[in-house]
C-alpha positions as a Markdown table, in Angstrom:
| # | Residue | x | y | z |
|---|---|---|---|---|
| 1 | Met | -23.7 | 51.3 | 24.6 |
| 2 | Ala | -24.7 | 48.6 | 22.4 |
| 3 | Val | -23.0 | 45.5 | 22.6 |
| 4 | Pro | -22.4 | 43.4 | 19.4 |
| 5 | Val | -23.3 | 39.7 | 19.0 |
| 6 | Ala | -20.7 | 38.4 | 16.7 |
| 7 | Leu | -18.2 | 35.5 | 16.2 |
| 8 | Glu | -15.1 | 37.3 | 16.5 |
| 9 | Gly | -12.3 | 35.1 | 18.1 |
| 10 | Phe | -13.7 | 31.7 | 16.7 |
| 11 | Gly | -11.3 | 31.4 | 13.6 |
| 12 | Pro | -11.9 | 30.5 | 10.0 |
| 13 | Gly | -13.6 | 27.3 | 10.8 |
| 14 | Leu | -17.0 | 29.2 | 11.0 |
| 15 | Ala | -16.5 | 31.3 | 7.7 |
| 16 | Gly | -19.7 | 31.0 | 5.7 |
| 17 | Gly | -21.6 | 29.6 | 8.9 |
| 18 | Ile | -25.3 | 29.7 | 8.8 |
| 19 | Val | -27.5 | 30.9 | 11.6 |
| 20 | Ala | -29.2 | 27.7 | 12.4 |
| 21 | Glu | -31.3 | 29.0 | 15.2 |
| 22 | Trp | -32.0 | 32.1 | 17.3 |
| 23 | Tyr | -32.7 | 30.8 | 20.9 |
| 24 | Val | -33.9 | 34.3 | 22.0 |
| 25 | Ala | -36.6 | 36.3 | 20.0 |
| 26 | Asp | -35.9 | 39.8 | 18.7 |
| 27 | Gly | -36.6 | 42.4 | 21.2 |
| 28 | Thr | -36.2 | 40.0 | 24.2 |
| 29 | Pro | -34.1 | 41.1 | 27.4 |
| 30 | Val | -30.8 | 39.1 | 27.7 |
| 31 | Asp | -28.3 | 38.9 | 30.4 |
| 32 | Thr | -24.7 | 38.3 | 30.0 |
| 33 | Gly | -23.7 | 34.7 | 29.3 |
| 34 | Asp | -27.1 | 33.7 | 27.9 |
| 35 | Ala | -26.9 | 31.6 | 24.8 |
| 36 | Val | -28.8 | 33.5 | 22.3 |
| 37 | Cys | -28.1 | 31.7 | 18.8 |
| 38 | Arg | -26.3 | 28.7 | 17.3 |
| 39 | Val | -24.1 | 29.0 | 14.1 |
| 40 | Glu | -23.4 | 26.0 | 11.9 |
| 41 | Ser | -20.9 | 25.2 | 9.1 |
| 42 | Gly | -19.9 | 21.9 | 7.4 |
| 43 | Phe | -17.1 | 21.5 | 10.3 |
| 44 | Ile | -18.4 | 22.9 | 13.5 |
| 45 | Ala | -21.3 | 24.3 | 15.6 |
| 46 | Ile | -20.9 | 26.9 | 18.1 |
| 47 | Glu | -23.5 | 28.6 | 20.5 |
| 48 | Val | -23.1 | 32.4 | 20.6 |
| 49 | Glu | -23.5 | 34.0 | 24.2 |
| 50 | Ala | -24.3 | 37.4 | 25.1 |
| 51 | Gly | -21.6 | 39.8 | 25.7 |
| 52 | Gly | -23.5 | 41.8 | 28.3 |
| 53 | Pro | -27.3 | 42.7 | 29.5 |
| 54 | Gly | -29.6 | 44.5 | 27.4 |
| 55 | Val | -32.4 | 44.0 | 24.7 |
| 56 | Leu | -31.4 | 41.3 | 22.0 |
| 57 | Arg | -31.9 | 42.9 | 18.3 |
| 58 | His | -31.3 | 40.5 | 15.5 |
| 59 | His | -29.2 | 41.5 | 12.4 |
| 60 | Val | -29.2 | 38.2 | 10.7 |
| 61 | Ala | -32.3 | 36.0 | 10.3 |
| 62 | Glu | -32.4 | 32.1 | 10.9 |
| 63 | Gly | -30.8 | 30.7 | 7.9 |
| 64 | Gly | -28.8 | 33.7 | 7.0 |
| 65 | Thr | -25.1 | 33.7 | 6.8 |
| 66 | Gly | -23.3 | 35.0 | 9.6 |
| 67 | Gly | -19.7 | 34.3 | 8.9 |
| 68 | Glu | -17.2 | 36.0 | 11.3 |
| 69 | Gly | -19.4 | 39.2 | 11.0 |
| 70 | Leu | -22.1 | 40.9 | 13.2 |
| 71 | Leu | -25.3 | 38.9 | 14.0 |
| 72 | Gly | -26.9 | 41.1 | 16.2 |
| 73 | Leu | -26.7 | 43.8 | 18.9 |
| 74 | Ile | -27.6 | 44.0 | 22.5 |
| 75 | Val | -28.8 | 47.6 | 23.4 |
| 76 | Ala | -30.0 | 49.3 | 26.5 |
| 77 | Pro | -33.7 | 49.4 | 27.0 |
| 78 | Gly | -35.2 | 52.4 | 25.2 |
| 79 | Glu | -32.1 | 53.0 | 23.1 |
| 80 | Gln | -33.1 | 54.0 | 19.8 |
| 81 | Thr | -30.4 | 52.1 | 17.7 |
| 82 | Gln | -32.3 | 49.9 | 15.4 |
| 83 | Pro | -30.7 | 47.2 | 13.2 |
| 84 | Glu | -31.4 | 46.9 | 9.4 |
| 85 | Ser | -34.1 | 44.4 | 8.4 |
| 86 | Pro | -32.7 | 41.1 | 8.8 |
| 87 | Ala | -31.2 | 39.4 | 5.8 |
| 88 | Pro | -33.3 | 36.9 | 3.8 |
| 89 | Arg | -32.5 | 33.4 | 4.0 |
| 90 | Val | -30.1 | 32.5 | 0.8 |
| 91 | Glu | -30.3 | 28.8 | -0.2 |
| 92 | Pro | -26.8 | 28.2 | -1.8 |
| 93 | Asp | -26.8 | 26.8 | -5.4 |
| 94 | Pro | -25.3 | 23.1 | -5.2 |
| 95 | Gly | -23.8 | 23.9 | -8.7 |
| 96 | Thr | -21.8 | 26.9 | -7.7 |
| 97 | Ser | -18.5 | 27.1 | -6.0 |
| 98 | Gly | -17.9 | 30.8 | -5.4 |
| 99 | Pro | -19.4 | 33.5 | -3.1 |
| 100 | Val | -23.0 | 34.6 | -3.4 |
| 101 | Glu | -22.6 | 38.3 | -4.6 |
| 102 | Ser | -25.9 | 39.5 | -3.0 |
| 103 | Glu | -24.7 | 38.1 | 0.5 |
| 104 | Arg | -21.1 | 39.5 | -0.1 |
| 105 | Glu | -22.7 | 43.2 | -0.6 |
| 106 | Ala | -25.1 | 42.7 | 2.4 |
| 107 | Ala | -22.1 | 41.8 | 4.7 |
| 108 | Ala | -20.1 | 44.6 | 3.2 |
| 109 | Ala | -22.6 | 47.2 | 4.4 |
| 110 | Pro | -22.3 | 48.0 | 8.0 |
| 111 | Pro | -25.6 | 48.7 | 9.6 |
| 112 | His | -24.0 | 51.0 | 12.4 |
| 113 | Pro | -20.9 | 53.0 | 11.7 |
| 114 | Glu | -19.8 | 53.0 | 15.4 |
| 115 | Phe | -19.5 | 49.1 | 15.0 |
| 116 | Glu | -17.6 | 49.3 | 11.9 |
| 117 | Glu | -14.4 | 47.5 | 13.2 |
| 118 | Ala | -16.7 | 44.6 | 14.5 |
| 119 | Leu | -17.8 | 43.9 | 10.9 |
| 120 | Val | -15.8 | 41.2 | 9.0 |
| 121 | Glu | -16.8 | 40.5 | 5.3 |
| 122 | Ala | -18.8 | 37.1 | 5.2 |
| 123 | Val | -17.5 | 34.3 | 3.0 |
| 124 | Val | -20.3 | 31.9 | 1.8 |
| 125 | Val | -19.4 | 28.4 | 1.4 |
| 126 | Pro | -22.0 | 26.5 | -0.6 |
| 127 | Phe | -23.1 | 23.1 | 0.8 |
| 128 | Pro | -23.9 | 21.2 | -2.3 |
| 129 | Lys | -26.1 | 18.0 | -1.9 |
| 130 | Lys | -23.4 | 15.0 | -2.4 |
| 131 | Phe | -24.2 | 12.8 | -5.4 |
| 132 | Ser | -27.5 | 14.6 | -5.8 |
| 133 | Gly | -27.3 | 13.6 | -9.4 |
| 134 | Ala | -26.5 | 10.0 | -9.1 |
| 135 | Pro | -29.4 | 7.4 | -9.6 |
| 136 | Gly | -30.4 | 5.5 | -6.4 |
| 137 | Arg | -29.6 | 1.7 | -6.1 |
| 138 | Ala | -32.2 | -0.8 | -5.9 |
| 139 | Trp | -30.1 | -2.9 | -3.6 |
| 140 | Asp | -27.0 | -2.3 | -1.4 |
| 141 | Pro | -24.0 | -4.0 | -2.5 |
| 142 | Val | -22.1 | -6.2 | 0.2 |
| 143 | Pro | -18.6 | -7.7 | 0.2 |
| 144 | Gly | -18.5 | -10.6 | -2.3 |
| 145 | Asp | -21.4 | -9.3 | -4.6 |
| 146 | Ala | -20.5 | -9.3 | -8.4 |
| 147 | Val | -21.4 | -5.6 | -9.5 |
| 148 | Glu | -21.1 | -4.1 | -13.0 |
| 149 | Phe | -18.1 | -1.9 | -13.3 |
| 150 | Asp | -18.2 | 0.9 | -15.9 |
| 151 | Ser | -14.6 | 2.2 | -16.8 |
| 152 | Ser | -15.4 | 4.3 | -19.5 |
| 153 | Leu | -13.5 | 7.3 | -17.9 |
| 154 | Phe | -10.3 | 5.4 | -18.5 |
| 155 | Gly | -10.7 | 5.5 | -22.4 |
| 156 | Glu | -12.7 | 4.6 | -25.3 |
| 157 | Ser | -10.6 | 1.6 | -26.7 |
| 158 | Pro | -12.0 | -1.8 | -25.8 |
| 159 | His | -9.0 | -2.9 | -24.2 |
| 160 | Asp | -9.5 | 0.1 | -21.7 |
| 161 | Arg | -12.8 | -1.1 | -20.5 |
| 162 | Thr | -13.8 | -3.9 | -18.1 |
| 163 | Ala | -16.6 | -6.1 | -19.5 |
| 164 | Ala | -19.7 | -6.3 | -17.4 |
| 165 | Leu | -20.4 | -9.6 | -15.8 |
| 166 | Lys | -23.2 | -11.6 | -17.6 |
| 167 | Glu | -24.7 | -12.9 | -14.4 |
| 168 | Pro | -25.3 | -11.8 | -10.8 |
| 169 | Gly | -23.4 | -13.6 | -7.9 |
| 170 | Gly | -21.7 | -13.5 | -4.7 |
| 171 | Ser | -24.6 | -13.8 | -2.4 |
| 172 | Ile | -26.6 | -16.4 | -4.0 |
| 173 | Pro | -25.5 | -19.8 | -2.7 |
| 174 | Gly | -24.0 | -22.0 | -5.2 |
| 175 | Leu | -23.8 | -19.3 | -8.0 |
| 176 | Pro | -20.1 | -18.7 | -9.1 |
| 177 | Leu | -19.0 | -15.0 | -9.6 |
| 178 | Trp | -18.3 | -15.8 | -13.4 |
| 179 | Glu | -17.8 | -19.0 | -15.7 |
| 180 | Gln | -15.8 | -19.6 | -18.8 |
| 181 | Glu | -17.7 | -18.9 | -22.0 |
| 182 | Gln | -19.1 | -21.9 | -23.7 |
| 183 | Asp | -19.2 | -22.5 | -27.4 |
| 184 | Pro | -22.1 | -22.6 | -28.5 |
| 185 | Pro | -23.5 | -20.3 | -25.8 |
| 186 | Val | -25.8 | -21.7 | -23.3 |
| 187 | Glu | -29.1 | -20.1 | -22.4 |
| 188 | Met | -29.2 | -18.4 | -18.9 |
| 189 | Glu | -32.3 | -20.4 | -17.8 |
| 190 | Thr | -30.1 | -23.6 | -18.5 |
| 191 | Thr | -27.4 | -22.1 | -16.6 |
| 192 | Phe | -29.3 | -21.3 | -13.5 |
| 193 | Thr | -31.3 | -24.8 | -13.6 |
| 194 | Arg | -27.8 | -26.3 | -13.4 |
| 195 | Ile | -26.5 | -24.4 | -10.9 |
| 196 | Gln | -29.5 | -25.0 | -8.6 |
| 197 | Gln | -29.1 | -28.5 | -9.2 |
| 198 | Glu | -25.4 | -28.6 | -8.2 |
| 199 | Ala | -26.3 | -26.5 | -5.0 |
| 200 | Arg | -29.0 | -28.8 | -4.1 |
| 201 | Ala | -26.6 | -31.8 | -4.6 |
| 202 | Thr | -24.1 | -30.5 | -2.1 |
| 203 | Ala | -26.6 | -28.8 | 0.3 |
| 204 | Gln | -25.8 | -29.0 | 4.1 |
| 205 | Val | -27.5 | -28.2 | 7.2 |
| 206 | Leu | -25.5 | -25.2 | 8.8 |
| 207 | Thr | -25.9 | -23.5 | 12.2 |
| 208 | Met | -25.0 | -20.0 | 13.6 |
| 209 | Thr | -25.4 | -18.4 | 16.9 |
| 210 | Met | -25.8 | -15.0 | 18.2 |
| 211 | Val | -26.4 | -13.6 | 21.7 |
| 212 | Val | -29.5 | -11.2 | 21.9 |
| 213 | Asn | -30.6 | -8.9 | 24.6 |
| 214 | Leu | -34.2 | -9.5 | 25.6 |
| 215 | Gly | -34.6 | -6.9 | 28.2 |
| 216 | Glu | -36.7 | -4.2 | 26.0 |
| 217 | Ala | -38.8 | -7.1 | 24.7 |
| 218 | Glu | -39.5 | -8.4 | 28.1 |
| 219 | Arg | -40.5 | -4.8 | 29.2 |
| 220 | Met | -42.8 | -4.6 | 25.9 |
| 221 | Arg | -44.3 | -7.9 | 27.0 |
| 222 | Gly | -45.1 | -6.8 | 30.6 |
| 223 | Ala | -46.5 | -3.6 | 29.2 |
| 224 | Phe | -49.2 | -5.2 | 26.9 |
| 225 | Glu | -50.0 | -7.8 | 29.7 |
| 226 | Arg | -51.0 | -4.8 | 32.1 |
| 227 | Glu | -52.7 | -3.2 | 29.1 |
| 228 | Trp | -54.9 | -6.0 | 28.0 |
| 229 | Gly | -55.6 | -7.3 | 31.5 |
| 230 | Glu | -57.7 | -10.2 | 32.0 |
| 231 | Gln | -59.8 | -9.6 | 29.1 |
| 232 | Gly | -57.0 | -10.0 | 26.5 |
| 233 | Pro | -54.7 | -12.8 | 25.6 |
| 234 | Ala | -51.7 | -13.3 | 27.8 |
| 235 | Pro | -48.4 | -12.3 | 25.8 |
| 236 | Met | -45.3 | -14.5 | 26.2 |
| 237 | Leu | -41.8 | -13.5 | 25.6 |
| 238 | Glu | -41.8 | -15.9 | 22.8 |
| 239 | Asp | -44.4 | -13.9 | 21.1 |
| 240 | Val | -42.2 | -11.1 | 20.9 |
| 241 | Val | -39.2 | -13.0 | 19.5 |
| 242 | Phe | -41.4 | -14.9 | 17.1 |
| 243 | Arg | -42.7 | -11.6 | 15.7 |
| 244 | Ala | -39.1 | -10.2 | 15.4 |
| 245 | Ile | -38.2 | -13.3 | 13.4 |
| 246 | Ala | -41.1 | -12.9 | 11.0 |
| 247 | Trp | -40.3 | -9.2 | 10.6 |
| 248 | Ala | -36.7 | -9.8 | 9.7 |
| 249 | Leu | -37.7 | -12.4 | 7.1 |
| 250 | Glu | -39.6 | -9.7 | 5.2 |
| 251 | Asp | -36.6 | -8.4 | 3.9 |
| 252 | Thr | -35.6 | -11.6 | 2.3 |
| 253 | Pro | -36.9 | -13.8 | -0.4 |
| 254 | Phe | -38.6 | -15.9 | 2.2 |
| 255 | Ala | -41.3 | -13.2 | 3.3 |
| 256 | Gly | -44.9 | -14.1 | 4.1 |
| 257 | Gly | -46.1 | -17.5 | 4.5 |
| 258 | Thr | -46.6 | -19.5 | 7.8 |
| 259 | Gly | -44.4 | -19.5 | 10.9 |
| 260 | Ala | -44.5 | -22.3 | 13.5 |
| 261 | Met | -43.7 | -22.1 | 17.4 |
| 262 | Leu | -42.9 | -24.8 | 19.7 |
| 263 | Val | -42.5 | -24.1 | 23.3 |
| 264 | Ala | -41.1 | -26.5 | 25.5 |
| 265 | Thr | -42.4 | -26.7 | 29.2 |
| 266 | Thr | -41.9 | -28.9 | 32.1 |
| 267 | Glu | -45.0 | -30.9 | 31.3 |
| 268 | Cys | -45.2 | -30.9 | 27.4 |
| 269 | Asp | -44.3 | -29.1 | 24.1 |
| 270 | Leu | -46.9 | -26.5 | 23.1 |
| 271 | Ala | -46.9 | -26.3 | 19.3 |
| 272 | Phe | -48.6 | -23.7 | 17.2 |
| 273 | Ala | -48.6 | -22.2 | 13.6 |
| 274 | Val | -49.6 | -18.9 | 12.7 |
| 275 | Arg | -50.3 | -17.6 | 9.2 |
| 276 | Glu | -48.6 | -14.4 | 8.0 |
| 277 | Pro | -47.3 | -13.2 | 11.2 |
| 278 | Ala | -45.5 | -10.1 | 10.1 |
| 279 | Ala | -48.6 | -9.0 | 8.4 |
| 280 | Arg | -51.0 | -8.8 | 11.4 |
| 281 | Ser | -51.0 | -6.7 | 14.5 |
| 282 | Phe | -49.1 | -8.1 | 17.5 |
| 283 | Arg | -52.4 | -8.6 | 19.5 |
| 284 | Asp | -53.9 | -10.4 | 16.5 |
| 285 | Gly | -50.8 | -12.9 | 16.5 |
| 286 | Val | -51.0 | -13.3 | 20.2 |
| 287 | Thr | -54.6 | -14.2 | 19.9 |
| 288 | Ala | -53.9 | -16.7 | 17.2 |
| 289 | Arg | -51.1 | -18.2 | 19.2 |
| 290 | Ala | -53.5 | -18.4 | 22.2 |
| 291 | Ala | -55.9 | -20.4 | 20.0 |
| 292 | Val | -53.6 | -23.0 | 19.2 |
| 293 | Gly | -52.7 | -21.4 | 15.8 |
| 294 | Asp | -54.6 | -21.1 | 12.8 |
| 295 | Glu | -52.5 | -23.1 | 10.2 |
| 296 | Ala | -51.3 | -26.8 | 10.3 |
| 297 | Phe | -48.0 | -26.9 | 12.0 |
| 298 | Glu | -46.5 | -28.9 | 9.1 |
| 299 | Ser | -47.3 | -26.3 | 6.6 |
| 300 | Ala | -44.9 | -23.8 | 8.2 |
| 301 | Ala | -41.9 | -22.7 | 6.2 |
| 302 | Trp | -39.8 | -21.8 | 9.2 |
| 303 | Leu | -39.8 | -23.0 | 13.0 |
| 304 | Phe | -39.1 | -21.2 | 16.3 |
| 305 | Val | -38.3 | -23.3 | 19.4 |
| 306 | Ser | -38.0 | -22.0 | 22.7 |
| 307 | Leu | -36.3 | -24.0 | 25.6 |
| 308 | Ala | -36.1 | -20.8 | 28.0 |
| 309 | Ser | -38.4 | -22.1 | 30.5 |
| 310 | Leu | -36.5 | -25.5 | 31.1 |
| 311 | Gly | -33.3 | -23.3 | 31.8 |
| 312 | Val | -31.4 | -24.7 | 28.7 |
| 313 | Ser | -28.6 | -21.9 | 27.5 |
| 314 | Ser | -28.4 | -23.3 | 24.0 |
| 315 | Ala | -29.6 | -25.9 | 21.6 |
| 316 | Thr | -29.3 | -26.8 | 17.8 |
| 317 | Pro | -32.8 | -26.7 | 16.3 |
| 318 | Arg | -33.7 | -29.4 | 14.0 |
| 319 | Leu | -34.3 | -28.5 | 10.3 |
| 320 | Glu | -37.0 | -30.8 | 9.1 |
| 321 | Pro | -37.6 | -31.3 | 5.3 |
| 322 | Gly | -39.6 | -28.5 | 3.7 |
| 323 | Arg | -38.5 | -25.8 | 5.9 |
| 324 | His | -35.5 | -23.5 | 5.1 |
| 325 | Met | -34.6 | -22.4 | 8.6 |
| 326 | Ser | -35.2 | -23.1 | 12.2 |
| 327 | Phe | -34.4 | -21.1 | 15.3 |
| 328 | Ala | -33.9 | -22.1 | 18.7 |
| 329 | Leu | -33.9 | -19.7 | 21.9 |
| 330 | Gly | -32.2 | -20.4 | 25.1 |
| 331 | Ala | -32.7 | -19.3 | 28.6 |
| 332 | Arg | -31.8 | -15.7 | 29.7 |
| 333 | Asp | -28.7 | -14.9 | 31.7 |
| 334 | Asp | -29.0 | -12.4 | 34.6 |
| 335 | Ala | -28.2 | -9.5 | 32.1 |
| 336 | Gly | -31.1 | -10.4 | 30.2 |
| 337 | Arg | -29.2 | -12.0 | 27.4 |
| 338 | Ala | -30.2 | -15.3 | 25.7 |
| 339 | Ser | -28.5 | -17.2 | 22.8 |
| 340 | Leu | -30.4 | -17.5 | 19.6 |
| 341 | Lys | -29.2 | -20.4 | 17.2 |
| 342 | Ile | -30.3 | -21.0 | 13.6 |
| 343 | Ala | -30.2 | -24.2 | 11.5 |
| 344 | Tyr | -30.4 | -23.3 | 7.7 |
| 345 | Asp | -30.3 | -25.0 | 4.4 |
| 346 | Ser | -27.2 | -24.2 | 2.6 |
| 347 | Ala | -28.8 | -24.5 | -0.8 |
| 348 | Leu | -31.0 | -21.6 | 0.1 |
| 349 | Trp | -29.2 | -19.6 | 2.4 |
| 350 | Ser | -25.6 | -18.3 | 2.1 |
| 351 | Glu | -23.5 | -17.9 | 5.3 |
| 352 | Gly | -23.7 | -14.1 | 4.6 |
| 353 | Ser | -27.3 | -13.9 | 4.2 |
| 354 | Ala | -27.9 | -15.9 | 7.3 |
| 355 | Ala | -25.6 | -14.0 | 9.4 |
| 356 | Arg | -27.5 | -10.8 | 8.1 |
| 357 | Leu | -30.8 | -12.3 | 9.1 |
| 358 | Leu | -29.6 | -13.0 | 12.7 |
| 359 | Ala | -28.2 | -9.4 | 12.9 |
| 360 | Arg | -31.5 | -8.0 | 11.9 |
| 361 | Val | -33.3 | -10.1 | 14.5 |
| 362 | Arg | -31.0 | -8.7 | 17.1 |
| 363 | Asp | -31.5 | -5.3 | 16.2 |
| 364 | Ile | -35.4 | -5.6 | 16.1 |
| 365 | Leu | -35.2 | -7.2 | 19.7 |
| 366 | Asp | -33.2 | -4.2 | 20.9 |
| 367 | Leu | -35.9 | -1.8 | 19.9 |
| 368 | Pro | -39.0 | -4.1 | 19.6 |
| 369 | Tyr | -41.7 | -1.2 | 20.0 |
| 370 | Ala | -40.8 | -0.7 | 16.1 |
| 371 | Met | -42.7 | -3.7 | 15.2 |
| 372 | Leu | -46.0 | -2.1 | 16.4 |
| 373 | Thr | -46.0 | 0.4 | 13.6 |
């Protein structure tokens, strides 16, 4: 006797569920307890098991709606009972909210009268793409950013609408969220020039520290050292950190340019400057560093200092004129973690933007192989 493959007893949570995948092909022998398919809805996913041994016959195709009805049958080998042709995949219309009539009719017609009690009418629940009509943003707002707020839904009266801010702000160092209107009006360029001058006059060198995990970075360095062998440049752990910083800066207004590296050893300080480190391959960057750099050290816009070989756990890097940020890496502890401290110009970086940069460097070092793409 045929055994139904159905969702009986799982409750209404799977009403309108989609047969996401058949694990076992149509016509394949199965045994009791074998997982034969997976049904998903917006709230739950469940694997359906075979209720007995036999040959599996599909009733609902992948992508079809199973609801709480019959998904298939398990028949004895050689049994002539044949299911109807699998129902075609039905893509719900995001704009609709009611059942799909064709699916309702298909679910209402039992393929086998002897299993009529096992059939339950499927209720199709559409899965619209949320916010599909909303335009994408060119940037993601963060707490403190000033954004334009349109309250036109509250009414048409000028008193019912919130006026849009005339200037950006929040994340721009020294730029207030808004200013009182002046009479006569002041040109925007004049306003920004004044704000930049005020920010520069009150600029400070601020510092920030984050602990980073260098375990994956060290494994990546070792892998490349073995791959390149004696014929290639010998990569250092500092090369991986230097590249991670360059990659993180690519998401900021300070992308590109030249970066400098200073590695303190027991005998001397090794200084290099590499042009466009994020734009070249990892091996090319290591080769340039091994050749004592390809740019003048003084021309670098940012500096990375490593004190790891000397066992210094943490240090504050010096921010020299002409550079917007400096980084200092300390020695690793037994767990492979080290402190990464930055010194930055408060006229060019806000606390939030500096913290986001540090967090980006940390995330890259957690998965450094992403820098190889």
